[in-house]
N, CA, C and O atoms as a GROMACS GRO file, in nm:
protein
  168
    1MET      N    1  -0.110   0.530   0.223
    1MET     CA    2  -0.074   0.508   0.064
    1MET      C    3  -0.008   0.616   0.069
    1MET      O    4   0.111   0.592   0.092
    2SER      N    5  -0.029   0.714   0.059
    2SER     CA    6   0.032   0.819   0.037
    2SER      C    7   0.178   0.848   0.067
    2SER      O    8   0.262   0.889  -0.012
    3PHE      N    9   0.196   0.809   0.235
    3PHE     CA   10   0.326   0.814   0.256
    3PHE      C   11   0.439   0.779   0.237
    3PHE      O   12   0.549   0.831   0.217
    4TYR      N   13   0.380   0.649   0.250
    4TYR     CA   14   0.488   0.488   0.183
    4TYR      C   15   0.493   0.560   0.031
    4TYR      O   16   0.610   0.570  -0.004
    5LEU      N   17   0.426   0.597  -0.042
    5LEU     CA   18   0.419   0.553  -0.169
    5LEU      C   19   0.473   0.680  -0.248
    5LEU      O   20   0.531   0.662  -0.355
    6GLY      N   21   0.451   0.837  -0.189
    6GLY     CA   22   0.478   0.952  -0.259
    6GLY      C   23   0.390   0.992  -0.296
    6GLY      O   24   0.404   1.110  -0.328
    7ILE      N   25   0.227   0.922  -0.321
    7ILE     CA   26   0.110   0.965  -0.424
    7ILE      C   27   0.025   0.992  -0.271
    7ILE      O   28  -0.003   0.941  -0.162
    8PRO      N   29   0.000   1.170  -0.395
    8PRO     CA   30   0.024   1.241  -0.239
    8PRO      C   31  -0.195   1.280  -0.276
    8PRO      O   32  -0.246   1.379  -0.224
    9PHE      N   33  -0.280   1.185  -0.363
    9PHE     CA   34  -0.414   1.174  -0.379
    9PHE      C   35  -0.380   1.037  -0.435
    9PHE      O   36  -0.272   1.023  -0.492
   10PRO      N   37  -0.474   0.924  -0.421
   10PRO     CA   38  -0.414   0.807  -0.429
   10PRO      C   39  -0.545   0.760  -0.435
   10PRO      O   40  -0.560   0.639  -0.451
   11GLU      N   41  -0.668   0.851  -0.423
   11GLU     CA   42  -0.834   0.841  -0.410
   11GLU      C   43  -0.834   0.841  -0.564
   11GLU      O   44  -0.914   0.769  -0.622
   12GLN      N   45  -0.715   0.946  -0.658
   12GLN     CA   46  -0.749   0.972  -0.790
   12GLN      C   47  -0.672   0.856  -0.847
   12GLN      O   48  -0.619   0.868  -0.958
   13LEU      N   49  -0.663   0.746  -0.781
   13LEU     CA   50  -0.556   0.738  -0.879
   13LEU      C   51  -0.643   0.627  -1.013
   13LEU      O   52  -0.760   0.603  -0.983
   14PRO      N   53  -0.615   0.589  -1.096
   14PRO     CA   54  -0.728   0.428  -1.170
   14PRO      C   55  -0.737   0.329  -1.014
   14PRO      O   56  -0.679   0.345  -0.907
   15ASP      N   57  -0.854   0.207  -1.067
   15ASP     CA   58  -0.814   0.114  -0.948
   15ASP      C   59  -0.736   0.003  -1.041
   15ASP      O   60  -0.651  -0.073  -0.994
   16ASP      N   61  -0.762   0.004  -1.133
   16ASP     CA   62  -0.610  -0.100  -1.211
   16ASP      C   63  -0.535  -0.032  -1.062
   16ASP      O   64  -0.555  -0.053  -0.943
   17ILE      N   65  -0.437   0.062  -1.138
   17ILE     CA   66  -0.311   0.150  -1.023
   17ILE      C   67  -0.294   0.138  -0.934
   17ILE      O   68  -0.190   0.078  -0.904
   18TRP      N   69  -0.417   0.205  -0.791
   18TRP     CA   70  -0.440   0.110  -0.672
   18TRP      C   71  -0.465   0.035  -0.650
   18TRP      O   72  -0.473   0.033  -0.528
   19VAL      N   73  -0.503  -0.106  -0.713
   19VAL     CA   74  -0.483  -0.263  -0.682
   19VAL      C   75  -0.333  -0.292  -0.719
   19VAL      O   76  -0.296  -0.405  -0.685
   20MET      N   77  -0.266  -0.236  -0.764
   20MET     CA   78  -0.151  -0.282  -0.759
   20MET      C   79  -0.021  -0.184  -0.684
   20MET      O   80   0.089  -0.237  -0.669
   21LYS      N   81  -0.050  -0.022  -0.635
   21LYS     CA   82   0.004   0.028  -0.560
   21LYS      C   83  -0.004  -0.020  -0.380
   21LYS      O   84   0.086  -0.004  -0.298
   22LEU      N   85  -0.169  -0.097  -0.354
   22LEU     CA   86  -0.187  -0.107  -0.244
   22LEU      C   87  -0.109  -0.295  -0.215
   22LEU      O   88  -0.072  -0.369  -0.124
   23ALA      N   89  -0.122  -0.290  -0.377
   23ALA     CA   90  -0.005  -0.492  -0.368
   23ALA      C   91   0.115  -0.403  -0.254
   23ALA      O   92   0.156  -0.421  -0.139
   24GLN      N   93   0.140  -0.288  -0.376
   24GLN     CA   94   0.347  -0.326  -0.286
   24GLN      C   95   0.310  -0.327  -0.136
   24GLN      O   96   0.333  -0.427  -0.068
   25ILE      N   97   0.228  -0.163  -0.058
   25ILE     CA   98   0.178  -0.198  -0.068
   25ILE      C   99   0.234  -0.306   0.112
   25ILE      O  100   0.301  -0.286   0.213
   26THR      N  101   0.168  -0.393   0.061
   26THR     CA  102   0.061  -0.475   0.179
   26THR      C  103   0.156  -0.603   0.170
   26THR      O  104   0.130  -0.713   0.218
   27TRP      N  105   0.325  -0.552   0.069
   27TRP     CA  106   0.440  -0.642   0.028
   27TRP      C  107   0.516  -0.629   0.105
   27TRP      O  108   0.593  -0.712   0.152
   28LEU      N  109   0.496  -0.460   0.143
   28LEU     CA  110   0.578  -0.400   0.227
   28LEU      C  111   0.613  -0.453   0.389
   28LEU      O  112   0.708  -0.492   0.457
   29ALA      N  113   0.465  -0.427   0.399
   29ALA     CA  114   0.456  -0.479   0.530
   29ALA      C  115   0.347  -0.592   0.511
   29ALA      O  116   0.235  -0.603   0.561
   30GLU      N  117   0.419  -0.674   0.419
   30GLU     CA  118   0.479  -0.768   0.485
   30GLU      C  119   0.638  -0.876   0.548
   30GLU      O  120   0.663  -0.964   0.631
   31GLN      N  121   0.709  -0.789   0.441
   31GLN     CA  122   0.838  -0.783   0.480
   31GLN      C  123   0.892  -0.754   0.597
   31GLN      O  124   1.007  -0.797   0.606
   32GLY      N  125   0.856  -0.703   0.683
   32GLY     CA  126   0.807  -0.611   0.842
   32GLY      C  127   0.951  -0.485   0.764
   32GLY      O  128   1.061  -0.483   0.820
   33LEU      N  129   0.923  -0.392   0.637
   33LEU     CA  130   0.948  -0.266   0.646
   33LEU      C  131   0.893  -0.171   0.590
   33LEU      O  132   0.926  -0.086   0.507
   34LEU      N  133   0.788  -0.201   0.658
   34LEU     CA  134   0.678  -0.070   0.744
   34LEU      C  135   0.668  -0.066   0.912
   34LEU      O  136   0.614  -0.157   0.975
   35ASN      N  137   0.729   0.059   0.978
   35ASN     CA  138   0.662   0.093   1.087
   35ASN      C  139   0.498   0.088   1.144
   35ASN      O  140   0.443   0.182   1.201
   36THR      N  141   0.476   0.043   1.133
   36THR     CA  142   0.358  -0.043   1.161
   36THR      C  143   0.324  -0.167   1.145
   36THR      O  144   0.405  -0.220   1.069
   37LYS      N  145   0.189  -0.289   1.203
   37LYS     CA  146   0.242  -0.448   1.204
   37LYS      C  147   0.141  -0.468   1.110
   37LYS      O  148   0.076  -0.371   1.070
   38PHE      N  149   0.115  -0.604   1.062
   38PHE     CA  150   0.032  -0.652   0.958
   38PHE      C  151  -0.029  -0.710   1.005
   38PHE      O  152   0.017  -0.747   1.112
   39GLU      N  153  -0.208  -0.779   0.964
   39GLU     CA  154  -0.256  -0.880   0.965
   39GLU      C  155  -0.281  -0.931   0.838
   39GLU      O  156  -0.294  -0.856   0.741
   40LYS      N  157  -0.288  -1.045   0.831
   40LYS     CA  158  -0.355  -1.064   0.676
   40LYS      C  159  -0.498  -1.128   0.715
   40LYS      O  160  -0.518  -1.242   0.757
   41ASN      N  161  -0.587  -1.030   0.692
   41ASN     CA  162  -0.756  -1.062   0.729
   41ASN      C  163  -0.744  -1.156   0.586
   41ASN      O  164  -0.723  -1.110   0.473
   42GLU      N  165  -0.767  -1.310   0.624
   42GLU     CA  166  -0.846  -1.382   0.488
   42GLU      C  167  -0.931  -1.398   0.475
   42GLU      O  168  -0.969  -1.451   0.370
   0.00000   0.00000   0.00000
């Protein structure tokens, strides 16, 4: 998270902000915009 969104200490974010940032990274990964493989676990 810190690498992709430029947040140096994501563990210090409030829970609601952290969840929003995780959703953003998940969306980017699903779109293939990150250099990582994405597997959705349900």
